[in-house]
VMD Tcl script that draws the C-alpha trace (Angstrom):
set ca {
  {-30.41 84.81 -74.70}
  {-33.86 85.52 -76.20}
  {-32.31 85.89 -79.68}
  {-30.65 82.50 -79.36}
  {-33.94 80.93 -78.26}
  {-35.77 82.59 -81.14}
  {-33.21 81.30 -83.63}
  {-33.51 77.80 -82.20}
  {-37.29 77.84 -82.45}
  {-37.10 79.12 -86.03}
  {-34.71 76.31 -86.92}
  {-37.02 73.73 -85.34}
  {-39.96 75.12 -87.27}
  {-37.98 74.93 -90.52}
  {-36.93 71.33 -89.88}
  {-40.48 70.36 -88.96}
  {-41.92 71.94 -92.11}
  {-39.24 70.29 -94.24}
  {-39.97 66.85 -92.80}
  {-43.70 67.33 -93.31}
  {-43.27 68.02 -97.02}
  {-41.94 64.48 -97.45}
  {-45.39 63.15 -96.63}
  {-47.64 62.66 -99.67}
  {-50.51 64.24 -97.73}
  {-48.81 67.61 -97.18}
  {-46.67 68.24 -100.25}
  {-47.37 71.59 -101.95}
  {-45.94 70.60 -105.33}
  {-48.20 71.37 -108.29}
  {-50.23 68.56 -109.79}
  {-48.49 67.28 -112.92}
  {-50.14 65.91 -116.06}
  {-48.09 63.91 -118.58}
  {-48.19 64.87 -122.29}
  {-51.03 63.32 -124.28}
  {-48.57 61.55 -126.58}
  {-45.19 59.96 -126.12}
  {-43.67 58.16 -123.18}
  {-42.31 61.12 -121.22}
  {-43.71 61.20 -117.70}
  {-42.13 63.06 -114.81}
  {-40.97 60.96 -111.89}
  {-40.30 61.41 -108.20}
  {-37.93 59.10 -106.35}
  {-38.48 57.40 -103.04}
  {-35.57 59.49 -101.73}
  {-37.09 62.73 -103.06}
  {-40.20 62.08 -101.02}
  {-38.29 61.05 -97.92}
  {-39.95 57.63 -98.03}
  {-38.34 54.46 -96.70}
  {-36.30 52.64 -99.32}
  {-36.17 49.53 -97.12}
  {-39.97 49.17 -97.47}
  {-39.86 48.96 -101.28}
  {-38.63 45.39 -101.71}
  {-41.13 43.82 -99.27}
  {-43.91 45.53 -101.24}
  {-42.56 44.29 -104.58}
  {-42.07 40.78 -103.22}
  {-45.66 40.72 -102.02}
  {-46.99 41.98 -105.35}
  {-45.09 39.32 -107.28}
  {-46.16 36.61 -104.85}
  {-49.77 37.64 -105.37}
  {-49.73 37.21 -109.16}
  {-49.50 40.90 -110.03}
  {-48.65 42.02 -113.55}
  {-48.14 45.72 -112.89}
  {-48.10 48.27 -110.10}
  {-47.85 52.07 -110.07}
  {-47.85 54.84 -107.52}
  {-48.35 58.46 -108.56}
  {-47.88 61.37 -106.15}
  {-49.05 64.70 -107.55}
  {-49.22 62.99 -110.93}
  {-45.55 61.99 -110.94}
  {-44.50 58.34 -111.07}
  {-42.91 57.18 -107.82}
  {-43.08 53.45 -108.52}
  {-43.70 51.64 -111.81}
  {-43.09 47.91 -111.75}
  {-43.96 45.02 -114.02}
  {-44.01 41.30 -113.24}
  {-44.38 37.92 -114.91}
  {-43.61 39.02 -118.46}
  {-45.91 42.05 -118.41}
  {-44.55 45.37 -119.70}
  {-45.42 49.05 -120.03}
  {-46.83 48.42 -123.50}
  {-48.95 45.39 -122.62}
  {-52.72 45.80 -122.46}
  {-54.65 44.11 -119.66}
  {-58.33 44.03 -118.77}
  {-59.92 46.35 -116.21}
  {-62.83 44.00 -115.41}
  {-65.33 45.78 -113.13}
  {-62.87 48.58 -112.44}
  {-64.08 49.73 -115.85}
  {-67.53 50.41 -114.42}
  {-66.13 53.77 -113.43}
  {-65.44 54.56 -117.08}
  {-69.13 54.04 -117.80}
  {-70.06 56.26 -114.85}
  {-67.75 58.99 -116.16}
  {-69.17 58.82 -119.69}
  {-72.67 58.98 -118.24}
  {-71.73 62.22 -116.50}
  {-70.21 63.61 -119.70}
  {-73.33 62.72 -121.70}
  {-75.47 64.47 -119.10}
  {-73.35 67.63 -119.06}
  {-73.57 67.75 -122.86}
  {-77.36 67.62 -122.63}
  {-77.86 64.21 -124.22}
  {-79.37 62.52 -121.15}
  {-80.83 63.21 -117.73}
  {-79.85 60.55 -115.21}
  {-83.13 61.08 -113.33}
  {-85.06 59.91 -116.40}
  {-86.13 56.31 -116.77}
  {-83.95 54.02 -118.86}
  {-86.80 53.24 -121.26}
  {-86.90 56.91 -122.33}
  {-83.69 56.18 -124.24}
  {-83.71 52.51 -125.22}
  {-87.44 51.84 -125.35}
  {-89.64 49.59 -123.26}
  {-89.22 45.83 -123.01}
  {-85.52 45.95 -122.16}
  {-86.39 43.82 -119.09}
  {-88.92 41.07 -118.41}
  {-90.62 43.15 -115.75}
  {-94.08 44.61 -116.07}
  {-94.14 48.00 -117.76}
  {-95.02 49.70 -114.48}
  {-92.04 48.17 -112.66}
  {-89.64 48.68 -115.57}
  {-90.57 52.35 -115.72}
  {-89.44 52.76 -112.12}
  {-85.84 52.13 -113.18}
  {-83.94 55.35 -113.86}
  {-80.45 55.83 -115.23}
  {-79.43 56.84 -111.70}
  {-80.63 53.46 -110.42}
  {-78.17 51.82 -112.82}
  {-75.40 54.12 -111.60}
  {-76.07 53.22 -107.97}
  {-76.82 49.48 -108.32}
  {-80.40 49.98 -107.12}
  {-82.32 48.77 -110.18}
  {-84.14 46.10 -108.16}
  {-83.33 43.51 -110.85}
  {-82.59 39.93 -109.76}
  {-78.83 39.74 -109.25}
  {-78.05 36.08 -108.56}
  {-80.27 33.66 -110.48}
  {-79.51 34.97 -113.99}
  {-75.83 35.82 -113.62}
  {-74.35 38.57 -115.80}
  {-76.68 38.10 -118.75}
  {-78.41 41.39 -119.60}
  {-80.78 40.15 -122.28}
  {-84.44 40.98 -121.48}
  {-85.28 37.41 -120.49}
  {-82.62 37.50 -117.77}
  {-83.53 40.89 -116.34}
  {-86.28 39.87 -113.95}
  {-87.96 41.61 -111.04}
  {-86.63 41.26 -107.49}
  {-87.69 44.53 -105.84}
  {-88.86 48.00 -106.74}
  {-86.09 50.21 -108.08}
  {-84.43 52.22 -105.34}
  {-85.34 49.86 -102.51}
  {-82.53 47.28 -102.79}
  {-78.78 47.53 -103.49}
  {-77.32 44.63 -105.48}
  {-74.14 44.42 -107.54}
  {-75.23 43.53 -111.07}
  {-74.03 43.75 -114.66}
  {-77.21 45.58 -115.71}
  {-75.27 48.87 -115.39}
  {-73.99 48.22 -118.96}
  {-77.39 49.35 -120.21}
  {-76.05 52.85 -119.60}
  {-73.77 52.26 -122.58}
  {-76.85 51.59 -124.72}
  {-78.52 54.70 -123.29}
  {-75.53 56.84 -124.26}
  {-75.24 55.32 -127.74}
  {-78.93 55.94 -128.45}
  {-78.97 59.44 -126.99}
  {-75.81 60.62 -128.77}
  {-76.37 58.83 -132.05}
  {-72.83 57.46 -131.85}
  {-71.39 54.08 -131.06}
  {-70.39 53.61 -127.43}
  {-66.72 53.17 -128.40}
  {-66.62 56.28 -130.57}
  {-68.22 58.47 -127.90}
  {-65.88 57.04 -125.26}
  {-62.79 57.61 -127.38}
  {-63.57 61.19 -128.38}
  {-64.94 62.42 -125.04}
  {-62.56 60.68 -122.64}
  {-59.81 58.40 -123.94}
  {-58.21 60.75 -126.45}
  {-58.59 63.83 -124.26}
  {-56.38 62.42 -121.51}
  {-53.95 60.42 -123.64}
  {-55.16 56.92 -122.82}
  {-54.78 53.95 -125.12}
  {-57.05 50.93 -125.04}
  {-60.19 49.39 -126.45}
  {-63.42 47.65 -125.45}
  {-63.34 43.92 -126.17}
  {-65.60 40.95 -125.42}
  {-64.58 38.83 -122.41}
  {-66.72 36.25 -120.58}
  {-69.94 37.48 -122.21}
  {-69.15 41.09 -121.27}
  {-67.59 44.05 -123.06}
  {-64.50 44.90 -121.02}
  {-61.91 47.64 -121.31}
  {-58.27 46.71 -122.02}
  {-55.40 49.18 -121.72}
  {-51.86 49.71 -120.49}
  {-51.17 50.38 -116.83}
  {-50.25 53.98 -117.58}
  {-53.61 54.52 -119.25}
  {-55.33 53.28 -116.11}
  {-53.14 55.68 -114.13}
  {-54.12 58.57 -116.41}
  {-57.78 57.95 -115.62}
  {-56.97 57.82 -111.91}
  {-55.14 61.13 -112.24}
  {-58.16 62.70 -113.95}
  {-60.30 61.62 -111.01}
  {-57.74 62.89 -108.50}
  {-58.22 66.30 -110.13}
  {-62.02 66.06 -109.88}
  {-62.62 65.48 -113.57}
  {-60.20 68.07 -114.97}
  {-57.15 67.32 -117.11}
  {-54.89 70.26 -116.42}
  {-57.38 73.12 -116.90}
  {-59.69 71.24 -119.27}
  {-62.98 70.10 -117.78}
  {-63.62 66.54 -118.97}
  {-66.23 65.73 -116.31}
  {-67.94 68.51 -114.38}
  {-67.14 68.69 -110.69}
  {-70.78 68.43 -109.57}
  {-71.14 65.00 -111.16}
  {-67.71 63.98 -109.90}
  {-68.73 64.86 -106.35}
  {-71.94 62.87 -106.63}
  {-70.08 59.92 -108.13}
  {-67.55 59.75 -105.30}
  {-69.87 60.19 -102.32}
  {-72.56 57.90 -100.91}
  {-75.26 57.65 -103.59}
  {-78.07 55.92 -101.66}
  {-78.84 54.90 -98.07}
  {-78.50 51.13 -98.46}
  {-74.80 50.62 -99.21}
  {-73.07 53.66 -97.77}
  {-69.77 52.62 -99.37}
  {-70.97 52.97 -102.95}
  {-71.19 56.03 -105.17}
  {-71.84 56.01 -108.91}
  {-70.08 52.69 -109.70}
  {-67.20 53.79 -107.42}
  {-66.41 52.08 -104.10}
  {-65.91 54.42 -101.14}
  {-63.67 53.83 -98.16}
  {-64.10 55.21 -94.65}
  {-67.86 54.79 -94.30}
  {-69.61 53.29 -91.27}
  {-70.88 50.21 -93.13}
  {-70.76 48.43 -96.49}
  {-72.22 45.60 -98.56}
  {-70.07 43.18 -100.51}
  {-70.88 42.18 -104.10}
  {-73.56 39.49 -104.26}
  {-74.45 39.93 -100.60}
  {-77.33 41.55 -98.76}
  {-75.43 41.52 -95.47}
  {-74.55 44.90 -94.02}
  {-71.07 44.84 -92.52}
  {-69.86 47.43 -90.03}
  {-66.85 49.66 -90.53}
  {-64.71 50.76 -93.42}
  {-64.20 48.44 -96.39}
  {-60.41 48.45 -96.07}
  {-59.32 49.63 -92.59}
  {-55.66 50.05 -93.56}
  {-56.53 52.51 -96.32}
  {-57.21 56.27 -95.91}
  {-60.83 57.16 -95.18}
  {-61.14 59.61 -98.09}
  {-60.08 57.06 -100.68}
  {-62.39 56.05 -103.51}
  {-61.76 52.97 -105.61}
  {-62.39 51.27 -108.92}
  {-62.31 47.56 -108.14}
  {-62.48 44.70 -110.60}
  {-62.51 40.94 -110.79}
  {-59.16 39.27 -110.11}
  {-57.93 42.33 -108.22}
  {-57.78 45.02 -110.87}
  {-57.44 48.20 -108.79}
  {-57.49 51.98 -109.04}
  {-57.12 53.64 -105.66}
  {-57.48 57.45 -105.55}
  {-56.49 59.16 -102.29}
  {-57.10 62.93 -102.39}
  {-55.61 63.64 -98.95}
  {-52.30 62.12 -100.05}
  {-52.53 63.32 -103.67}
  {-51.91 59.73 -104.65}
  {-53.13 57.31 -107.30}
  {-52.24 53.62 -106.95}
  {-52.76 51.05 -109.72}
  {-52.57 47.26 -109.60}
  {-53.26 44.93 -112.54}
  {-52.87 41.18 -112.64}
  {-54.40 37.80 -111.95}
  {-56.39 37.08 -108.80}
  {-54.19 37.50 -105.73}
  {-55.73 34.58 -103.87}
  {-57.85 32.73 -106.42}
  {-60.77 34.96 -105.44}
  {-62.76 36.54 -108.24}
  {-64.72 39.17 -106.32}
  {-63.95 42.88 -106.66}
  {-62.99 43.02 -102.98}
  {-60.66 40.65 -101.12}
  {-58.25 40.51 -98.16}
  {-55.52 41.40 -100.64}
  {-56.51 45.08 -100.46}
  {-55.90 45.37 -96.73}
  {-52.53 43.60 -96.76}
  {-51.40 45.53 -99.83}
  {-52.09 48.78 -98.04}
  {-50.11 47.67 -95.02}
  {-47.15 47.33 -97.38}
  {-47.82 50.67 -99.08}
  {-48.23 52.49 -95.77}
  {-44.84 51.14 -94.68}
  {-43.26 53.30 -97.40}
  {-44.01 56.54 -95.60}
  {-45.27 55.87 -92.08}
}
mol new
graphics top color blue
foreach p $ca { graphics top sphere $p radius 0.5 }
foreach p [lrange $ca 0 end-1] q [lrange $ca 1 end] { graphics top cylinder $p $q radius 0.2 }
display resetview
């Protein structure tokens, strides 16, 4: 009788373990990296993962309704969903908007690990004084790290996105106020000056080409914005899922990665180094000094970090589920902010795939 009971328990344990491996959070499959060239990319089906096929169409319908152009889910680096809408295709480039801030953060970390810059140093050490309209004493308070964390203290509303010296005016001492502002792009000037290379060349050789991305920086709405295919955006998300390593090649050192994807200051707990962080106790929205309680997107996993751009350009990285999720397109609800209600509803639809 005891042998029969033991066999039954062993069978139950086997079934339980098998069912658990269908969850993206518990799979033991090795992380996969696609080749640097070509279109080959390993896939994993909804059925392979034990996900719910009946939840796929409601998700796709919602994405199309909300003006999406592309959508991807990677689990362990393998493509589970890759969908294009409204004439978009796998070879079409689209803009990242402010989701591309994270590219600048990553290049800043690379420049620091190569010894070109120290993010604790003041910005004027690299691009000279007079890059703002502040007094010299106040300008010299602004470090590269303040640009990474949106704590420069520069006026964020009155002068819009213009980063010419006349528009970079004093609002508060650096480090005392969090405000979402385009002044972070000065990091690109810092890197160009420190490395003696153009921003684009340094970006291409140190990041883009090393992980097989395509794309280019182009002017858009008085900014320089990154354009690429959806798969290139996914490649960057995969690099971040692996803490800055592409296979066994260190692109960004793990220490900087960890700093970039954890709370970077004590004002907006949901912000790292140009990355948004989910699961914190409070957050600030762009262009707001209000502190709101709770996680940014309650329907999303707490360990998720995000690159979020105007008109709902999204990179979601979820380490606990070994997932990367990409969305490109026009604004879901005619809202231009980096964050919107679209995120929460989208994640209800994604969660339905496997919950």
